[in-house]
MOPAC internal coordinates of N, CA, C and O (Angstrom, degrees):
PM7 1SCF
backbone

  N    0.0000 0     0.00 0     0.00 0    0    0    0
  C    1.4419 1     0.00 0     0.00 0    1    0    0
  C    1.5292 1   108.62 1     0.00 0    2    1    0
  O    1.2310 1   120.76 1   -43.89 1    3    2    1
  N    1.2948 1   116.16 1   136.11 1    3    2    1
  C    1.4626 1   119.30 1  -177.06 1    5    3    2
  C    1.5259 1   110.62 1   -82.98 1    6    5    3
  O    1.2310 1   121.43 1   -10.10 1    7    6    5
  N    1.2940 1   114.88 1   169.90 1    7    6    5
  C    1.4538 1   120.74 1  -179.01 1    9    7    6
  C    1.5278 1   111.30 1   -63.93 1   10    9    7
  O    1.2310 1   120.12 1   142.55 1   11   10    9
  N    1.3121 1   117.37 1   -37.45 1   11   10    9
  C    1.4666 1   121.03 1   179.31 1   13   11   10
  C    1.5199 1   110.21 1   -63.49 1   14   13   11
  O    1.2310 1   120.27 1   137.43 1   15   14   13
  N    1.3410 1   117.09 1   -42.57 1   15   14   13
  C    1.4606 1   119.82 1   178.24 1   17   15   14
  C    1.5304 1   111.65 1   -65.95 1   18   17   15
  O    1.2310 1   120.55 1   143.47 1   19   18   17
  N    1.3205 1   116.56 1   -36.53 1   19   18   17
  C    1.4685 1   120.19 1   177.29 1   21   19   18
  C    1.5279 1   110.58 1   -63.41 1   22   21   19
  O    1.2310 1   120.62 1   138.76 1   23   22   21
  N    1.3224 1   116.42 1   -41.24 1   23   22   21
  C    1.4649 1   119.86 1   179.56 1   25   23   22
  C    1.5197 1   110.50 1   -66.35 1   26   25   23
  O    1.2310 1   120.49 1   137.17 1   27   26   25
  N    1.3299 1   116.66 1   -42.83 1   27   26   25
  C    1.4766 1   119.46 1   179.63 1   29   27   26
  C    1.5162 1   112.26 1   -68.08 1   30   29   27
  O    1.2310 1   119.82 1   157.14 1   31   30   29
  N    1.3245 1   117.94 1   -22.86 1   31   30   29
  C    1.4588 1   120.67 1   179.81 1   33   31   30
  C    1.5347 1   112.52 1   -78.97 1   34   33   31
  O    1.2310 1   119.73 1   167.60 1   35   34   33
  N    1.3252 1   118.11 1   -12.40 1   35   34   33
  C    1.4597 1   121.34 1   179.85 1   37   35   34
  C    1.5289 1   110.60 1   -74.44 1   38   37   35
  O    1.2310 1   121.66 1   -17.70 1   39   38   37
  N    1.3220 1   114.42 1   162.30 1   39   38   37
  C    1.4647 1   120.18 1   176.24 1   41   39   38
  C    1.5249 1   109.08 1   -67.67 1   42   41   39
  O    1.2310 1   119.91 1   -28.27 1   43   42   41
  N    1.3245 1   117.77 1   151.73 1   43   42   41
  C    1.4706 1   119.79 1   179.62 1   45   43   42
  C    1.5318 1   113.25 1   -58.48 1   46   45   43
  O    1.2310 1   119.80 1   144.58 1   47   46   45
  N    1.3228 1   117.99 1   -35.42 1   47   46   45
  C    1.4691 1   119.67 1   179.89 1   49   47   46
  C    1.5249 1   110.80 1   -63.81 1   50   49   47
  O    1.2310 1   120.20 1   140.36 1   51   50   49
  N    1.3230 1   117.22 1   -39.64 1   51   50   49
  C    1.4632 1   121.09 1   178.79 1   53   51   50
  C    1.5207 1   110.13 1   -67.41 1   54   53   51
  O    1.2310 1   120.47 1   136.63 1   55   54   53
  N    1.3343 1   116.70 1   -43.37 1   55   54   53
  C    1.4654 1   120.17 1   179.68 1   57   55   54
  C    1.5228 1   111.43 1   -62.71 1   58   57   55
  O    1.2310 1   120.34 1   135.48 1   59   58   57
  N    1.3192 1   116.95 1   -44.52 1   59   58   57
  C    1.4587 1   119.95 1  -179.44 1   61   59   58
  C    1.5313 1   111.63 1   -67.70 1   62   61   59
  O    1.2310 1   120.41 1   143.79 1   63   62   61
  N    1.3187 1   116.83 1   -36.21 1   63   62   61
  C    1.4607 1   120.00 1   177.36 1   65   63   62
  C    1.5217 1   110.97 1   -65.21 1   66   65   63
  O    1.2310 1   120.19 1   133.39 1   67   66   65
  N    1.3295 1   117.25 1   -46.61 1   67   66   65
  C    1.4658 1   120.45 1   178.25 1   69   67   66
  C    1.5177 1   111.97 1   -64.17 1   70   69   67
  O    1.2310 1   120.63 1   142.41 1   71   70   69
  N    1.3494 1   116.39 1   -37.59 1   71   70   69
  C    1.4625 1   119.45 1   176.82 1   73   71   70
  C    1.5253 1   110.40 1   -64.68 1   74   73   71
  O    1.2310 1   120.20 1   137.21 1   75   74   73
  N    1.3187 1   117.23 1   -42.79 1   75   74   73
  C    1.4566 1   120.75 1   179.24 1   77   75   74
  C    1.5191 1   112.09 1   -63.20 1   78   77   75
  O    1.2310 1   120.38 1   137.63 1   79   78   77
  N    1.3356 1   116.88 1   -42.37 1   79   78   77
  C    1.4621 1   120.19 1   178.21 1   81   79   78
  C    1.5238 1   111.86 1   -64.75 1   82   81   79
  O    1.2310 1   120.37 1   137.16 1   83   82   81
  N    1.3233 1   116.90 1   -42.84 1   83   82   81
  C    1.4664 1   119.22 1   179.33 1   85   83   82
  C    1.5242 1   110.72 1   -66.77 1   86   85   83
  O    1.2310 1   120.15 1   142.94 1   87   86   85
  N    1.3347 1   117.31 1   -37.06 1   87   86   85
  C    1.4619 1   120.38 1   176.90 1   89   87   86
  C    1.5228 1   110.74 1   -65.49 1   90   89   87
  O    1.2310 1   120.03 1   139.08 1   91   90   89
  N    1.3251 1   117.55 1   -40.92 1   91   90   89
  C    1.4551 1   121.94 1   178.18 1   93   91   90
  C    1.5326 1   111.22 1   -63.08 1   94   93   91
  O    1.2310 1   120.22 1   137.02 1   95   94   93
  N    1.3180 1   117.18 1   -42.98 1   95   94   93
  C    1.4682 1   120.93 1   178.60 1   97   95   94
  C    1.5259 1   110.60 1   -64.85 1   98   97   95
  O    1.2310 1   120.15 1   135.22 1   99   98   97
  N    1.3181 1   117.31 1   -44.78 1   99   98   97
  C    1.4658 1   120.37 1  -178.82 1  101   99   98
  C    1.5275 1   110.99 1   -64.00 1  102  101   99
  O    1.2310 1   120.09 1   134.65 1  103  102  101
  N    1.3300 1   117.44 1   -45.35 1  103  102  101
  C    1.4642 1   120.17 1   179.56 1  105  103  102
  C    1.5261 1   111.64 1   -66.68 1  106  105  103
  O    1.2310 1   119.92 1   146.00 1  107  106  105
  N    1.3179 1   117.76 1   -34.00 1  107  106  105
  C    1.4643 1   120.53 1   176.86 1  109  107  106
  C    1.5245 1   111.22 1   -64.91 1  110  109  107
  O    1.2310 1   120.51 1   135.63 1  111  110  109
  N    1.3249 1   116.64 1   -44.37 1  111  110  109
  C    1.4674 1   119.56 1   178.79 1  113  111  110
  C    1.5249 1   111.74 1   -63.85 1  114  113  111
  O    1.2310 1   120.58 1   136.96 1  115  114  113
  N    1.3257 1   116.50 1   -43.04 1  115  114  113
  C    1.4615 1   119.61 1   178.10 1  117  115  114
  C    1.5234 1   109.76 1   -64.52 1  118  117  115
  O    1.2310 1   120.30 1   140.14 1  119  118  117
  N    1.3153 1   117.04 1   -39.86 1  119  118  117
  C    1.4608 1   120.63 1   179.15 1  121  119  118
  C    1.5171 1   112.63 1   -64.94 1  122  121  119
  O    1.2310 1   120.16 1   138.01 1  123  122  121
  N    1.3238 1   117.30 1   -41.99 1  123  122  121
  C    1.4685 1   120.28 1   179.57 1  125  123  122
  C    1.5168 1   110.97 1   -62.55 1  126  125  123
  O    1.2310 1   120.72 1   132.66 1  127  126  125
  N    1.3359 1   116.24 1   -47.34 1  127  126  125
  C    1.4608 1   118.71 1  -179.53 1  129  127  126
  C    1.5242 1   111.58 1   -69.13 1  130  129  127
  O    1.2310 1   120.57 1   143.16 1  131  130  129
  N    1.3228 1   116.52 1   -36.84 1  131  130  129
  C    1.4642 1   119.84 1   178.28 1  133  131  130
  C    1.5151 1   112.35 1   -65.98 1  134  133  131
  O    1.2310 1   120.08 1   136.83 1  135  134  133
  N    1.3296 1   117.44 1   -43.17 1  135  134  133
  C    1.4604 1   120.44 1   179.72 1  137  135  134
  C    1.5259 1   111.96 1   -68.25 1  138  137  135
  O    1.2310 1   120.15 1   142.35 1  139  138  137
  N    1.3264 1   117.33 1   -37.65 1  139  138  137
  C    1.4665 1   118.68 1   178.16 1  141  139  138
  C    1.5247 1   110.87 1   -67.08 1  142  141  139
  O    1.2310 1   119.98 1   142.13 1  143  142  141
  N    1.3272 1   117.64 1   -37.87 1  143  142  141
  C    1.4646 1   120.18 1   177.02 1  145  143  142
  C    1.5248 1   110.59 1   -68.01 1  146  145  143
  O    1.2310 1   119.95 1   141.02 1  147  146  145
  N    1.3332 1   117.69 1   -38.98 1  147  146  145
  C    1.4566 1   121.33 1   178.42 1  149  147  146
  C    1.5286 1   110.70 1   -66.37 1  150  149  147
  O    1.2310 1   120.51 1   140.73 1  151  150  149
  N    1.3266 1   116.64 1   -39.27 1  151  150  149
  C    1.4574 1   120.77 1   178.05 1  153  151  150
  C    1.5298 1   110.55 1   -63.25 1  154  153  151
  O    1.2310 1   120.14 1   137.50 1  155  154  153
  N    1.3111 1   117.33 1   -42.50 1  155  154  153
  C    1.4634 1   120.94 1   179.61 1  157  155  154
  C    1.5255 1   110.30 1   -64.68 1  158  157  155
  O    1.2310 1   120.62 1   134.82 1  159  158  157
  N    1.3293 1   116.43 1   -45.18 1  159  158  157
  C    1.4590 1   119.27 1  -179.21 1  161  159  158
  C    1.5260 1   111.66 1   -64.06 1  162  161  159
  O    1.2310 1   120.38 1   142.10 1  163  162  161
  N    1.3284 1   116.87 1   -37.90 1  163  162  161
  C    1.4626 1   119.91 1   178.26 1  165  163  162
  C    1.5217 1   110.79 1   -66.74 1  166  165  163
  O    1.2310 1   120.03 1   138.32 1  167  166  165
  N    1.3186 1   117.55 1   -41.68 1  167  166  165
  C    1.4734 1   120.30 1   179.00 1  169  167  166
  C    1.5181 1   110.32 1   -63.82 1  170  169  167
  O    1.2310 1   120.28 1   134.68 1  171  170  169
  N    1.3228 1   117.07 1   -45.32 1  171  170  169
  C    1.4601 1   120.08 1  -178.64 1  173  171  170
  C    1.5256 1   111.63 1   -67.12 1  174  173  171
  O    1.2310 1   119.97 1   150.34 1  175  174  173
  N    1.3331 1   117.67 1   -29.66 1  175  174  173
  C    1.4609 1   120.33 1   178.22 1  177  175  174
  C    1.5269 1   111.12 1   -73.05 1  178  177  175
  O    1.2310 1   120.43 1   145.64 1  179  178  177
  N    1.3276 1   116.78 1   -34.36 1  179  178  177
  C    1.4609 1   120.19 1  -177.48 1  181  179  178
  C    1.5202 1   113.20 1   -85.97 1  182  181  179
  O    1.2310 1   119.50 1   156.04 1  183  182  181
  N    1.3061 1   118.56 1   -23.96 1  183  182  181
  C    1.4680 1   122.87 1  -178.90 1  185  183  182
  C    1.5268 1   108.55 1  -117.12 1  186  185  183
  O    1.2310 1   121.21 1   -78.71 1  187  186  185
  N    1.3082 1   115.29 1   101.29 1  187  186  185
  C    1.4639 1   119.60 1  -174.82 1  189  187  186
  C    1.5207 1   112.98 1   -88.84 1  190  189  187
  O    1.2310 1   119.97 1   172.77 1  191  190  189
  N    1.3258 1   117.66 1    -7.23 1  191  190  189
  C    1.4616 1   120.34 1   179.28 1  193  191  190
  C    1.5365 1   109.44 1   -71.82 1  194  193  191
  O    1.2310 1   119.89 1   -54.18 1  195  194  193
  N    1.3478 1   117.82 1   125.82 1  195  194  193
  C    1.4693 1   119.17 1  -179.24 1  197  195  194
  C    1.5326 1   113.41 1   -62.06 1  198  197  195
  O    1.2310 1   120.05 1   150.39 1  199  198  197
  N    1.3225 1   117.51 1   -29.61 1  199  198  197
  C    1.4648 1   120.21 1   178.10 1  201  199  198
  C    1.5218 1   111.44 1   -66.51 1  202  201  199
  O    1.2310 1   120.49 1   138.37 1  203  202  201
  N    1.3432 1   116.67 1   -41.63 1  203  202  201
  C    1.4654 1   120.63 1   176.66 1  205  203  202
  C    1.5322 1   111.28 1   -64.76 1  206  205  203
  O    1.2310 1   120.77 1   138.88 1  207  206  205
  N    1.3230 1   116.13 1   -41.12 1  207  206  205
  C    1.4629 1   120.19 1   179.21 1  209  207  206
  C    1.5206 1   110.98 1   -63.91 1  210  209  207
  O    1.2310 1   120.93 1   138.50 1  211  210  209
  N    1.3382 1   115.82 1   -41.50 1  211  210  209
  C    1.4691 1   120.18 1   178.78 1  213  211  210
  C    1.5276 1   110.65 1   -64.20 1  214  213  211
  O    1.2310 1   120.41 1   136.42 1  215  214  213
  N    1.3355 1   116.83 1   -43.58 1  215  214  213
  C    1.4668 1   120.96 1   179.22 1  217  215  214
  C    1.5261 1   111.00 1   -63.83 1  218  217  215
  O    1.2310 1   120.38 1   140.83 1  219  218  217
  N    1.3319 1   116.88 1   -39.17 1  219  218  217
  C    1.4702 1   120.22 1   178.66 1  221  219  218
  C    1.5302 1   110.28 1   -64.74 1  222  221  219
  O    1.2310 1   120.28 1   134.69 1  223  222  221
  N    1.3306 1   117.07 1   -45.31 1  223  222  221
  C    1.4625 1   119.95 1   179.82 1  225  223  222
  C    1.5276 1   111.56 1   -62.94 1  226  225  223
  O    1.2310 1   120.03 1   141.64 1  227  226  225
  N    1.3325 1   117.55 1   -38.36 1  227  226  225
  C    1.4600 1   120.23 1   178.25 1  229  227  226
  C    1.5264 1   111.56 1   -68.09 1  230  229  227
  O    1.2310 1   120.33 1   141.08 1  231  230  229
  N    1.3372 1   116.98 1   -38.92 1  231  230  229
  C    1.4667 1   120.45 1   178.70 1  233  231  230
  C    1.5259 1   110.94 1   -65.90 1  234  233  231
  O    1.2310 1   120.37 1   139.97 1  235  234  233
  N    1.3221 1   116.91 1   -40.03 1  235  234  233
  C    1.4682 1   120.43 1   178.56 1  237  235  234
  C    1.5221 1   110.12 1   -67.46 1  238  237  235
  O    1.2310 1   120.06 1   139.62 1  239  238  237
  N    1.3254 1   117.50 1   -40.38 1  239  238  237
  C    1.4678 1   120.80 1   179.24 1  241  239  238
  C    1.5229 1   111.25 1   -65.31 1  242  241  239
  O    1.2310 1   120.08 1   145.75 1  243  242  241
  N    1.3377 1   117.45 1   -34.25 1  243  242  241
  C    1.4657 1   120.18 1   179.50 1  245  243  242
  C    1.5247 1   111.46 1   -70.52 1  246  245  243
  O    1.2310 1   119.96 1   148.04 1  247  246  245
  N    1.3388 1   117.68 1   -31.96 1  247  246  245
  C    1.4725 1   121.14 1   179.83 1  249  247  246
  C    1.5199 1   113.04 1   -83.15 1  250  249  247
  O    1.2310 1   120.23 1   163.05 1  251  250  249
  N    1.3128 1   117.17 1   -16.95 1  251  250  249
  C    1.4600 1   121.22 1  -175.61 1  253  251  250
  C    1.5259 1   110.25 1   -67.31 1  254  253  251
  O    1.2310 1   120.00 1   -46.12 1  255  254  253
  N    1.3375 1   117.61 1   133.88 1  255  254  253
  C    1.4693 1   118.89 1   178.53 1  257  255  254
  C    1.5255 1   110.77 1   -66.95 1  258  257  255
  O    1.2310 1   121.75 1   -31.14 1  259  258  257
  N    1.3167 1   114.26 1   148.86 1  259  258  257
  C    1.4577 1   120.22 1  -179.05 1  261  259  258
  C    1.5292 1   108.09 1  -116.59 1  262  261  259
  O    1.2310 1   120.16 1   -89.70 1  263  262  261
  N    1.3383 1   117.30 1    90.30 1  263  262  261
  C    1.4660 1   119.81 1  -174.21 1  265  263  262
  C    1.5215 1   113.47 1   -66.66 1  266  265  263
  O    1.2310 1   119.66 1   148.42 1  267  266  265
  N    1.3146 1   118.26 1   -31.58 1  267  266  265
  C    1.4686 1   119.79 1  -179.67 1  269  267  266
  C    1.5246 1   109.81 1   -68.51 1  270  269  267
  O    1.2310 1   120.49 1   138.95 1  271  270  269
  N    1.3394 1   116.66 1   -41.05 1  271  270  269
  C    1.4609 1   119.92 1   178.34 1  273  271  270
  C    1.5255 1   110.86 1   -64.82 1  274  273  271
  O    1.2310 1   120.25 1   140.78 1  275  274  273
  N    1.3247 1   117.12 1   -39.22 1  275  274  273
  C    1.4674 1   120.19 1   178.28 1  277  275  274
  C    1.5257 1   110.68 1   -65.62 1  278  277  275
  O    1.2310 1   120.20 1   141.16 1  279  278  277
  N    1.3265 1   117.22 1   -38.84 1  279  278  277
  C    1.4595 1   120.98 1   178.93 1  281  279  278
  C    1.5256 1   110.77 1   -66.38 1  282  281  279
  O    1.2310 1   120.11 1   137.70 1  283  282  281
  N    1.3261 1   117.40 1   -42.30 1  283  282  281
  C    1.4661 1   120.93 1   179.16 1  285  283  282
  C    1.5194 1   110.50 1   -64.88 1  286  285  283
  O    1.2310 1   120.02 1   139.30 1  287  286  285
  N    1.3324 1   117.56 1   -40.70 1  287  286  285
  C    1.4608 1   121.20 1   179.10 1  289  287  286
  C    1.5294 1   110.61 1   -64.16 1  290  289  287
  O    1.2310 1   120.32 1   136.97 1  291  290  289
  N    1.3434 1   116.99 1   -43.03 1  291  290  289
  C    1.4673 1   120.13 1   178.52 1  293  291  290
  C    1.5257 1   110.94 1   -65.82 1  294  293  291
  O    1.2310 1   120.29 1   139.39 1  295  294  293
  N    1.3391 1   117.04 1   -40.61 1  295  294  293
  C    1.4591 1   120.10 1   179.91 1  297  295  294
  C    1.5245 1   111.36 1   -65.92 1  298  297  295
  O    1.2310 1   119.95 1   140.93 1  299  298  297
  N    1.3260 1   117.70 1   -39.07 1  299  298  297
  C    1.4620 1   119.32 1   179.32 1  301  299  298
  C    1.5241 1   111.10 1   -69.56 1  302  301  299
  O    1.2310 1   120.05 1   144.44 1  303  302  301
  N    1.3215 1   117.51 1   -35.56 1  303  302  301
  C    1.4611 1   120.59 1   176.87 1  305  303  302
  C    1.5221 1   110.67 1   -65.95 1  306  305  303
  O    1.2310 1   120.91 1   137.85 1  307  306  305
  N    1.3344 1   115.86 1   -42.15 1  307  306  305
  C    1.4626 1   120.07 1   178.47 1  309  307  306
  C    1.5221 1   110.76 1   -65.91 1  310  309  307
  O    1.2310 1   120.19 1   139.14 1  311  310  309
  N    1.3233 1   117.24 1   -40.86 1  311  310  309
  C    1.4594 1   120.80 1   178.03 1  313  311  310
  C    1.5206 1   110.89 1   -62.90 1  314  313  311
  O    1.2310 1   120.68 1   140.07 1  315  314  313
  N    1.3429 1   116.30 1   -39.93 1  315  314  313
  C    1.4566 1   119.30 1   178.58 1  317  315  314
  C    1.5196 1   111.10 1   -65.51 1  318  317  315
  O    1.2310 1   120.10 1   141.37 1  319  318  317
  N    1.3338 1   117.41 1   -38.63 1  319  318  317
  C    1.4587 1   120.28 1   179.28 1  321  319  318
  C    1.5280 1   111.29 1   -67.18 1  322  321  319
  O    1.2310 1   120.56 1   136.49 1  323  322  321
  N    1.3200 1   116.53 1   -43.51 1  323  322  321
  C    1.4645 1   119.97 1   178.58 1  325  323  322
  C    1.5228 1   109.80 1   -68.43 1  326  325  323
  O    1.2310 1   120.76 1   141.95 1  327  326  325
  N    1.3353 1   116.14 1   -38.05 1  327  326  325
  C    1.4588 1   120.02 1   179.78 1  329  327  326
  C    1.5069 1   112.32 1   -63.53 1  330  329  327
  O    1.2310 1   119.90 1   146.38 1  331  330  329
  N    1.3239 1   117.79 1   -33.62 1  331  330  329
  C    1.4574 1   119.21 1   179.25 1  333  331  330
  C    1.5240 1   110.98 1   -69.72 1  334  333  331
  O    1.2310 1   119.90 1   149.91 1  335  334  333
  N    1.3160 1   117.80 1   -30.09 1  335  334  333
  C    1.4655 1   120.70 1   177.60 1  337  335  334
  C    1.5227 1   110.77 1   -70.16 1  338  337  335
  O    1.2310 1   120.45 1   137.31 1  339  338  337
  N    1.3287 1   116.74 1   -42.69 1  339  338  337
  C    1.4550 1   120.44 1  -176.69 1  341  339  338
  C    1.5199 1   113.52 1   -89.42 1  342  341  339
  O    1.2310 1   120.06 1   177.79 1  343  342  341
  N    1.3224 1   117.49 1    -2.21 1  343  342  341
  C    1.4516 1   120.30 1   175.98 1  345  343  342
  C    1.5017 1   114.75 1    84.95 1  346  345  343
  O    1.2310 1   119.31 1  -155.90 1  347  346  345
  N    1.3303 1   118.92 1    24.10 1  347  346  345
  C    1.4591 1   120.24 1   177.78 1  349  347  346
  C    1.5149 1   110.86 1   -71.16 1  350  349  347
  O    1.2310 1   120.73 1   149.23 1  351  350  349
  N    1.3323 1   116.21 1   -30.77 1  351  350  349
  C    1.4562 1   120.40 1   175.37 1  353  351  350
  C    1.5187 1   106.96 1  -111.45 1  354  353  351
  O    1.2310 1   120.13 1   -61.38 1  355  354  353
  N    1.3199 1   117.35 1   118.62 1  355  354  353
  C    1.4632 1   119.56 1  -173.01 1  357  355  354
  C    1.5208 1   112.54 1   -70.59 1  358  357  355
  O    1.2310 1   118.93 1   157.23 1  359  358  357
  N    1.3124 1   119.65 1   -22.77 1  359  358  357
  C    1.4591 1   120.87 1  -178.40 1  361  359  358
  C    1.5277 1   112.72 1  -102.34 1  362  361  359
  O    1.2310 1   119.70 1  -160.67 1  363  362  361
  N    1.3357 1   118.18 1    19.33 1  363  362  361
  C    1.4587 1   120.77 1  -174.90 1  365  363  362
  C    1.5137 1   113.64 1   -88.81 1  366  365  363
  O    1.2310 1   118.44 1   170.45 1  367  366  365
  N    1.3165 1   120.58 1    -9.55 1  367  366  365
  C    1.4468 1   119.14 1   174.75 1  369  367  366
  C    1.5058 1   115.58 1   136.36 1  370  369  367
  O    1.2310 1   118.80 1   147.35 1  371  370  369
  N    1.3035 1   119.90 1   -32.65 1  371  370  369
  C    1.4513 1   121.88 1  -179.53 1  373  371  370
  C    1.5153 1   109.45 1  -100.10 1  374  373  371
  O    1.2310 1   120.60 1   -46.05 1  375  374  373
  N    1.3197 1   116.45 1   133.95 1  375  374  373
  C    1.4591 1   121.08 1  -179.28 1  377  375  374
  C    1.5286 1   108.18 1   -87.02 1  378  377  375
  O    1.2310 1   120.72 1   -58.77 1  379  378  377
  N    1.3196 1   116.23 1   121.23 1  379  378  377
  C    1.4584 1   120.46 1  -176.44 1  381  379  378
  C    1.5160 1   112.71 1   -97.53 1  382  381  379
  O    1.2310 1   119.36 1  -171.73 1  383  382  381
  N    1.3092 1   118.82 1     8.27 1  383  382  381
  C    1.4495 1   120.92 1   178.53 1  385  383  382
  C    1.4965 1   113.66 1   108.51 1  386  385  383
  O    1.2310 1   119.62 1   163.15 1  387  386  385
  N    1.2982 1   118.34 1   -16.85 1  387  386  385
  C    1.4554 1   121.00 1  -179.21 1  389  387  386
  C    1.5092 1   112.71 1   -76.18 1  390  389  387
  O    1.2310 1   119.84 1   161.73 1  391  390  389
  N    1.3146 1   117.91 1   -18.27 1  391  390  389
  C    1.4585 1   121.04 1  -176.81 1  393  391  390
  C    1.5267 1   111.66 1  -119.21 1  394  393  391
  O    1.2310 1   119.33 1  -151.74 1  395  394  393
  N    1.3085 1   118.88 1    28.26 1  395  394  393
  C    1.4622 1   120.93 1  -176.94 1  397  395  394
  C    1.5234 1   112.67 1   -67.27 1  398  397  395
  O    1.2310 1   119.41 1   152.98 1  399  398  397
  N    1.3182 1   118.72 1   -27.02 1  399  398  397
  C    1.4459 1   121.23 1   179.62 1  401  399  398
  C    1.5184 1   112.62 1   -77.18 1  402  401  399
  O    1.2310 1   120.29 1   171.05 1  403  402  401
  N    1.3059 1   117.06 1    -8.95 1  403  402  401
  C    1.4534 1   121.71 1  -178.31 1  405  403  402
  C    1.5273 1   108.88 1   -88.03 1  406  405  403
  O    1.2310 1   119.52 1   -61.20 1  407  406  405
  N    1.3141 1   118.53 1   118.80 1  407  406  405
  C    1.4644 1   122.12 1  -175.61 1  409  407  406
  C    1.5240 1   111.82 1  -103.48 1  410  409  407
  O    1.2310 1   119.53 1  -139.60 1  411  410  409
  N    1.2818 1   118.51 1    40.40 1  411  410  409
  C    1.4581 1   120.69 1  -179.86 1  413  411  410
  C    1.5199 1   110.13 1   -73.13 1  414  413  411
  O    1.2310 1   120.55 1   -35.43 1  415  414  413
  N    1.3072 1   116.56 1   144.57 1  415  414  413
  C    1.4549 1   121.56 1   173.69 1  417  415  414
  C    1.5105 1   114.17 1    74.52 1  418  417  415
  O    1.2310 1   118.80 1  -166.60 1  419  418  417
  N    1.3023 1   119.90 1    13.40 1  419  418  417
  C    1.4526 1   121.25 1   177.78 1  421  419  418
  C    1.5119 1   114.33 1    76.63 1  422  421  419
  O    1.2310 1   119.19 1  -165.93 1  423  422  421
  N    1.3088 1   119.15 1    14.07 1  423  422  421
  C    1.4610 1   121.85 1   178.56 1  425  423  422
  C    1.5167 1   108.09 1   -94.87 1  426  425  423
  O    1.2310 1   120.62 1   -54.91 1  427  426  425
  N    1.3370 1   116.41 1   125.09 1  427  426  425
  C    1.4598 1   121.18 1  -178.08 1  429  427  426
  C    1.5177 1   108.49 1  -126.16 1  430  429  427
  O    1.2310 1   119.61 1   -39.10 1  431  430  429
  N    1.3385 1   118.35 1   140.90 1  431  430  429
  C    1.4530 1   119.92 1   177.60 1  433  431  430
  C    1.5318 1   110.49 1   -69.14 1  434  433  431
  O    1.2310 1   121.52 1   -33.31 1  435  434  433
  N    1.3189 1   114.71 1   146.69 1  435  434  433
  C    1.4631 1   119.96 1   178.65 1  437  435  434
  C    1.5324 1   110.83 1   -73.09 1  438  437  435
  O    1.2310 1   119.75 1   -34.17 1  439  438  437
  N    1.3300 1   118.09 1   145.83 1  439  438  437
  C    1.4791 1   118.62 1   178.81 1  441  439  438
  C    1.5321 1   109.93 1   -70.80 1  442  441  439
  O    1.2310 1   121.47 1   -33.12 1  443  442  441
  N    1.2972 1   114.80 1   146.88 1  443  442  441
  C    1.4651 1   119.94 1   179.65 1  445  443  442
  C    1.5278 1   109.14 1   -77.38 1  446  445  443
  O    1.2310 1   120.98 1   -37.36 1  447  446  445
  N    1.3265 1   115.73 1   142.64 1  447  446  445
  C    1.4768 1   118.60 1   177.62 1  449  447  446
  C    1.5215 1   108.88 1   -75.79 1  450  449  447
  O    1.2310 1   121.21 1   -32.80 1  451  450  449
  N    1.3086 1   115.29 1   147.20 1  451  450  449
  C    1.4683 1   120.14 1  -176.17 1  453  451  450
  C    1.5066 1   111.87 1  -100.82 1  454  453  451
  O    1.2310 1   120.10 1   180.00 1  455  454  453

């Protein structure tokens, strides 16, 4: 069954609620981008000095979220966490066998059965 058929199979109240939520999200996104563009145009119209315009653009760029940087930071953190489980980083917490002769902290390897 396709997605369109699944949507049509829902109750009208569910369909109207989902439509209303999607409309609210779409209008909010358009409003946010529209208001930020209007704010920039108003500032640039009122401040004709190029130095002020440059400073405003730099301040706005510094406040702007950077989703790619956030994604890279999350991916590197996740990779580090997974790497510590599999022993990719030897000092991350799990002993992979390379440091079994080291008896720090009172941890001793169990004797092998004969």
